[in-house]
C-alpha positions as CSV (number, residue, x, y, z in Angstrom):
1,X,108.4,134.7,113.4
2,X,107.7,134.1,109.7
3,X,105.0,131.4,109.3
4,X,106.1,128.1,107.8
5,X,105.6,127.9,104.0
6,X,102.9,125.3,102.9
7,X,103.1,123.8,99.4
8,X,100.1,122.8,97.4
9,X,99.6,121.7,93.7
10,X,96.2,123.5,93.5
11,X,94.4,126.4,95.0
12,X,90.7,126.6,94.4
13,X,88.8,129.8,95.3
14,X,85.1,129.4,95.9
15,X,85.9,125.8,96.8
16,X,82.6,125.2,98.8
17,X,80.4,125.9,95.8
18,X,78.9,123.4,93.3
19,X,81.8,123.4,90.8
20,X,84.5,124.0,93.4
21,X,83.6,121.1,95.7
22,X,83.3,118.6,92.8
23,X,86.5,119.8,91.3
24,X,88.3,119.6,94.6
25,X,87.2,116.1,95.2
26,X,88.3,115.1,91.7
27,X,91.8,116.4,92.3
28,X,92.0,115.0,95.9
29,X,91.1,111.5,94.6
30,X,94.1,111.9,92.2
31,X,96.3,112.5,95.3
32,X,97.0,116.1,94.6
33,X,97.5,118.5,97.6
34,X,94.7,121.0,97.4
35,X,94.0,124.2,99.4
36,X,90.7,125.9,99.1
37,X,89.3,129.3,100.2
38,X,85.7,130.4,100.6
39,X,83.6,132.7,102.7
40,X,80.3,130.8,102.2
41,X,78.6,133.9,100.7
42,X,76.8,131.7,98.2
43,X,78.0,128.2,99.1
44,X,77.5,125.6,101.8
45,X,79.8,124.8,104.8
46,X,78.7,121.1,104.6
47,X,80.7,120.6,101.4
48,X,83.9,121.6,103.2
49,X,83.2,119.5,106.3
50,X,82.8,116.5,104.0
51,X,86.2,117.2,102.2
52,X,88.1,117.8,105.4
53,X,86.8,114.6,107.0
54,X,87.5,112.4,104.0
55,X,90.8,113.7,102.6
56,X,94.0,114.4,104.6
57,X,95.6,116.1,101.5
58,X,93.0,119.0,101.7
59,X,93.3,122.2,103.6
60,X,90.7,125.0,103.9
61,X,90.8,128.7,104.7
62,X,87.7,130.6,105.6
63,X,88.1,134.0,104.1
64,X,87.4,136.2,101.0
65,X,89.3,134.9,98.0
66,X,91.6,137.9,97.7
67,X,93.0,137.3,101.2
68,X,95.2,134.2,100.4
69,X,97.6,133.5,103.3
70,X,101.1,134.7,102.5
71,X,102.6,131.4,103.6
72,X,101.0,129.5,100.7
73,X,103.1,128.2,97.8
74,X,100.9,126.9,95.0
75,X,101.6,125.8,91.4
76,X,98.1,126.1,89.9
77,X,95.2,128.4,90.8
78,X,91.6,127.9,89.7
79,X,89.5,130.9,90.4
80,X,85.8,130.2,90.9
81,X,84.8,132.6,93.6
82,X,82.4,135.4,92.5
83,X,78.9,136.7,92.9
84,X,77.4,134.5,90.3
85,X,73.6,134.9,90.0
86,X,72.7,136.3,86.5
87,X,70.5,139.3,87.2
88,X,69.7,142.3,85.0
89,X,68.4,144.7,87.7
90,X,70.3,147.5,89.3
91,X,70.0,146.5,92.9
92,X,73.1,144.3,92.9
93,X,75.5,146.4,90.9
94,X,77.5,147.3,94.0
95,X,77.9,143.7,94.9
96,X,79.1,142.7,91.4
97,X,81.6,145.6,91.3
98,X,83.0,144.8,94.8
99,X,83.3,141.0,94.4
100,X,83.9,140.4,90.8
101,X,86.0,143.5,89.9
102,X,87.6,145.3,92.8
103,X,88.5,142.3,94.9
104,X,89.5,140.4,91.8
105,X,92.0,143.1,90.8
106,X,93.5,142.9,94.3
107,X,93.7,139.2,93.9
108,X,95.6,139.4,90.6
109,X,98.1,141.9,92.0
110,X,98.8,139.5,94.9
111,X,98.9,136.6,92.5
112,X,102.0,138.0,90.8
113,X,104.0,137.5,94.0
114,X,103.0,133.8,94.2
115,X,104.8,132.9,90.9
116,X,102.2,130.2,90.1
117,X,102.6,128.4,86.8
118,X,99.0,128.3,85.7
119,X,95.9,130.3,86.4
120,X,92.4,129.1,85.3
121,X,89.6,131.7,85.3
122,X,86.0,130.5,85.2
123,X,84.2,133.0,83.1
124,X,80.7,132.6,81.7
125,X,78.6,132.4,78.5
126,X,76.8,135.4,79.9
127,X,79.5,137.6,78.3
128,X,78.1,136.9,74.8
129,X,75.4,138.7,72.9
130,X,72.1,136.9,73.2
131,X,71.5,134.8,70.1
132,X,69.3,132.0,68.8
133,X,72.1,130.7,66.5
134,X,75.2,128.6,67.3
135,X,78.0,130.6,68.6
136,X,81.8,130.2,68.6
137,X,84.5,131.4,70.9
138,X,84.9,134.5,68.8
139,X,81.2,135.4,68.9
140,X,80.3,139.0,69.8
141,X,80.8,139.8,73.5
142,X,77.9,142.0,74.5
143,X,76.7,141.0,78.0
144,X,73.3,142.3,79.3
145,X,73.6,141.3,83.0
146,X,76.0,142.9,85.5
147,X,77.3,139.4,86.1
148,X,78.3,139.0,82.5
149,X,79.8,142.5,82.3
150,X,81.8,141.8,85.5
151,X,83.1,138.5,84.0
152,X,84.2,140.2,80.8
153,X,86.0,142.9,82.7
154,X,87.6,140.1,84.7
155,X,89.0,138.6,81.5
156,X,90.5,142.0,80.5
157,X,92.1,142.3,84.0
158,X,93.7,138.9,83.6
159,X,95.3,139.9,80.3
160,X,96.5,143.2,81.8
161,X,98.2,141.7,84.8
162,X,99.3,138.1,83.9
163,X,100.7,138.9,80.5
164,X,103.4,140.8,82.4
165,X,104.8,137.7,84.1
166,X,105.4,134.1,83.3
167,X,102.0,132.8,84.5
168,X,100.1,130.8,81.9
169,X,96.4,131.6,82.0
170,X,93.3,130.0,80.6
171,X,89.8,131.5,80.5
172,X,86.9,129.1,80.4
173,X,83.5,130.5,79.4
174,X,81.1,128.0,80.9
175,X,77.5,127.5,79.7
176,X,75.0,125.5,81.6
177,X,76.6,122.6,83.5
178,X,75.3,119.5,85.2
179,X,76.9,116.4,86.8
180,X,78.9,115.5,89.9
181,X,77.4,115.7,93.3
182,X,74.6,118.3,93.5
183,X,73.8,118.1,97.2
184,X,74.3,121.2,99.3
185,X,74.1,123.4,96.3
186,X,71.8,126.0,94.8
187,X,72.9,125.3,91.2
188,X,70.1,126.9,89.1
189,X,71.2,126.1,85.6
190,X,68.5,125.3,83.1
191,X,69.7,121.7,82.9
192,X,69.3,121.3,86.7
193,X,65.8,122.8,86.5
194,X,64.9,120.4,83.7
195,X,66.2,117.4,85.7
196,X,64.2,118.5,88.8
197,X,61.1,118.8,86.7
198,X,61.6,115.4,85.1
199,X,62.0,113.8,88.6
200,X,58.9,115.5,89.8
201,X,57.0,114.7,86.6
202,X,56.4,118.4,85.9
203,X,56.3,120.2,82.6
204,X,59.6,121.2,81.0
205,X,59.9,124.8,79.7
């Protein structure tokens, strides 16, 4: 038998992470029906237990992000799932390629079948060339880390696949972020490190 179709306003990949869990709760408070997917590779199961317990308009699937259940119907997709630690050494090149490029391309190919209206991709400031001056959106893209390189390639894959159909897409290149609930998270942005040092009365670098 064909599984029953389930309709949601939002799908969030990487929903158990710092941004994902805060974003999910924001949307759930607005009474949107949200479905999330995560495999807890760099996130915490406690965030999902909290959301499932508090909101009956939330559903969760434990899996890798490219394995969205085929019975899901969703209007808007926010893609957060990725290997996200900014490193410049060679030891994790295979992980970045598998998670941020190969699986992401599979995800985009499947996405075309969902006919979603809007797709939001969370990219990174790591795609830009390092600079001590102010930069704009059109600044030179010259990433040094494998993370930054994988995000830039992800942007190109989006333009390749989603321009062929009616899905509107937005690419957000986030810099350091702070705010929301920061429990059950390994957020290591410079702002978080500064906050922790201030709280512990340590020197800020």
